[in-house]
MIZA-427833 format. One record per residue (C-alpha): residue number from 1; z, y, x; residue in three letters. Coordinates in steps of 0.05 Angstrom, whole numbers. Each point is the difference from the previous one (the first is absolute). Layout:
% residues N
@resi NUM zz Z yy Y xx X resn ALA
...
% end
This chain:
% residues 124
@resi 1 zz 67 yy 34 xx 532 resn MET
@resi 2 zz -19 yy 49 xx -52 resn VAL
@resi 3 zz -64 yy -33 xx -8 resn LYS
@resi 4 zz 28 yy -70 xx -16 resn HIS
@resi 5 zz 52 yy 37 xx -50 resn LEU
@resi 6 zz -60 yy 31 xx -33 resn THR
@resi 7 zz -37 yy -65 xx -11 resn TYR
@resi 8 zz 61 yy -33 xx -26 resn VAL
@resi 9 zz 7 yy 59 xx -49 resn ALA
@resi 10 zz -74 yy -5 xx -17 resn ALA
@resi 11 zz 6 yy -74 xx -13 resn LEU
@resi 12 zz 60 yy 8 xx -45 resn ALA
@resi 13 zz -40 yy 49 xx -41 resn LEU
@resi 14 zz -57 yy -38 xx -3 resn ALA
@resi 15 zz 45 yy -65 xx -23 resn ILE
@resi 16 zz 34 yy 47 xx -54 resn HIS
@resi 17 zz -68 yy 20 xx -25 resn GLY
@resi 18 zz -26 yy -69 xx -7 resn VAL
@resi 19 zz 58 yy -18 xx -42 resn ILE
@resi 20 zz -15 yy 52 xx -45 resn HIS
@resi 21 zz -69 yy -36 xx -14 resn PHE
@resi 22 zz 41 yy -59 xx -32 resn LEU
@resi 23 zz 8 yy 42 xx -63 resn GLY
@resi 24 zz -80 yy 1 xx -12 resn ILE
@resi 25 zz -1 yy -71 xx 10 resn GLY
@resi 26 zz 58 yy -19 xx -51 resn VAL
@resi 27 zz -16 yy 53 xx -51 resn TYR
@resi 28 zz -73 yy -15 xx -7 resn PHE
@resi 29 zz 20 yy -68 xx -5 resn GLU
@resi 30 zz -38 yy -26 xx 62 resn LEU
@resi 31 zz 60 yy -34 xx 38 resn ILE
@resi 32 zz 64 yy -28 xx -25 resn GLU
@resi 33 zz 63 yy 11 xx 39 resn LEU
@resi 34 zz 69 yy -30 xx -12 resn THR
@resi 35 zz 39 yy 70 xx 13 resn ASP
@resi 36 zz -45 yy 45 xx -30 resn LEU
@resi 37 zz -30 yy -22 xx -69 resn ARG
@resi 38 zz -49 yy 35 xx -47 resn TYR
@resi 39 zz 35 yy 46 xx -48 resn LYS
@resi 40 zz -21 yy 69 xx -35 resn THR
@resi 41 zz 68 yy 33 xx 10 resn THR
@resi 42 zz 29 yy 51 xx 45 resn LEU
@resi 43 zz 67 yy 24 xx 11 resn LEU
@resi 44 zz 32 yy -62 xx -8 resn GLY
@resi 45 zz -32 yy -18 xx -64 resn GLY
@resi 46 zz 18 yy 65 xx -32 resn VAL
@resi 47 zz -74 yy 24 xx -7 resn ILE
@resi 48 zz -54 yy -47 xx -22 resn ASP
@resi 49 zz -70 yy 29 xx 26 resn VAL
@resi 50 zz -39 yy -56 xx -26 resn GLY
@resi 51 zz -57 yy -37 xx 44 resn ASP
@resi 52 zz -40 yy 61 xx 13 resn ALA
@resi 53 zz 58 yy 41 xx 20 resn GLY
@resi 54 zz 28 yy -53 xx 45 resn ILE
@resi 55 zz -71 yy -9 xx 33 resn ARG
@resi 56 zz -3 yy 77 xx 8 resn ALA
@resi 57 zz 74 yy -6 xx 31 resn PHE
@resi 58 zz -34 yy -58 xx 48 resn ALA
@resi 59 zz -57 yy 48 xx 23 resn VAL
@resi 60 zz 52 yy 54 xx 18 resn LEU
@resi 61 zz 38 yy -49 xx 41 resn THR
@resi 62 zz -63 yy -20 xx 37 resn THR
@resi 63 zz -15 yy 75 xx 10 resn VAL
@resi 64 zz 69 yy 3 xx 30 resn ALA
@resi 65 zz -14 yy -64 xx 44 resn GLY
@resi 66 zz -68 yy 34 xx 24 resn VAL
@resi 67 zz 43 yy 60 xx 22 resn GLY
@resi 68 zz 44 yy -42 xx 42 resn PHE
@resi 69 zz -52 yy -28 xx 37 resn VAL
@resi 70 zz -37 yy 66 xx 9 resn ALA
@resi 71 zz 63 yy 27 xx 23 resn SER
@resi 72 zz 10 yy -64 xx 52 resn ALA
@resi 73 zz -72 yy 16 xx 27 resn VAL
@resi 74 zz 10 yy 80 xx -2 resn ALA
@resi 75 zz 61 yy -11 xx 44 resn LEU
@resi 76 zz -29 yy -47 xx 46 resn VAL
@resi 77 zz -61 yy 41 xx 9 resn THR
@resi 78 zz 41 yy 63 xx 7 resn GLY
@resi 79 zz -33 yy 35 xx -62 resn TRP
@resi 80 zz 45 yy 65 xx 3 resn ARG
@resi 81 zz 13 yy -1 xx -80 resn TYR
@resi 82 zz 27 yy -71 xx -2 resn TRP
@resi 83 zz 70 yy 25 xx -11 resn ARG
@resi 84 zz -18 yy 40 xx -62 resn GLY
@resi 85 zz -42 yy -60 xx -33 resn VAL
@resi 86 zz 58 yy -49 xx 20 resn LEU
@resi 87 zz 52 yy 47 xx -40 resn LEU
@resi 88 zz -46 yy 8 xx -60 resn ALA
@resi 89 zz -17 yy -79 xx -1 resn VAL
@resi 90 zz 77 yy -13 xx 9 resn THR
@resi 91 zz 23 yy 40 xx -58 resn VAL
@resi 92 zz -54 yy -24 xx -44 resn PHE
@resi 93 zz 22 yy -72 xx 18 resn SER
@resi 94 zz 75 yy 13 xx -10 resn LEU
@resi 95 zz -21 yy 30 xx -72 resn VAL
@resi 96 zz -43 yy -67 xx -12 resn LEU
@resi 97 zz 56 yy -49 xx 25 resn THR
@resi 98 zz 53 yy 34 xx -40 resn THR
@resi 99 zz -47 yy -8 xx -63 resn LEU
@resi 100 zz -5 yy -74 xx 17 resn ASP
@resi 101 zz 73 yy -9 xx 28 resn TRP
@resi 102 zz 5 yy -66 xx -29 resn SER
@resi 103 zz -49 yy -30 xx 49 resn VAL
@resi 104 zz -10 yy 52 xx 53 resn ALA
@resi 105 zz 68 yy 19 xx 16 resn SER
@resi 106 zz -6 yy -15 xx 72 resn ALA
@resi 107 zz -49 yy 49 xx 5 resn GLY
@resi 108 zz 51 yy 58 xx -15 resn VAL
@resi 109 zz 36 yy -15 xx 63 resn PRO
@resi 110 zz -62 yy -4 xx 33 resn ALA
@resi 111 zz -24 yy 64 xx -21 resn ASN
@resi 112 zz 64 yy 39 xx 16 resn LEU
@resi 113 zz -1 yy -31 xx 75 resn THR
@resi 114 zz -70 yy 28 xx 2 resn ILE
@resi 115 zz 23 yy 72 xx -22 resn LEU
@resi 116 zz 58 yy -6 xx 42 resn ALA
@resi 117 zz -43 yy -11 xx 58 resn GLY
@resi 118 zz -42 yy 55 xx -14 resn LEU
@resi 119 zz 51 yy 48 xx -5 resn PHE
@resi 120 zz 46 yy -25 xx 51 resn ALA
@resi 121 zz -42 yy -17 xx 61 resn LEU
@resi 122 zz -31 yy 49 xx 45 resn PRO
@resi 123 zz -71 yy 28 xx -13 resn ARG
@resi 124 zz -50 yy -49 xx 37 resn LEU
% end
């Protein structure tokens, strides 16, 4: 049963990571999405970071995405440092989703759930 829950958690982490990849597609103007439009502002339009700034932000969101996918792999393979990596990438993602709240607000509860799971669940 624990093995199955591990796979479910890893799948959820990987999906969360893949969602982060949408930022690079949109902010590099490679794809168009109705709910995630190209913009150059963060914090609900308060800070205009310009084209270069939003692309840098997109790269950071991709780094977080890679971190979640790597954490999922680390969890499944039993790498002993998966908790630390997941904690770091989740806090990083929480900062990023807060900065892009207008389109990434669903990421905040997801990140908070991951953090709660890390602290509340018994050590595996």
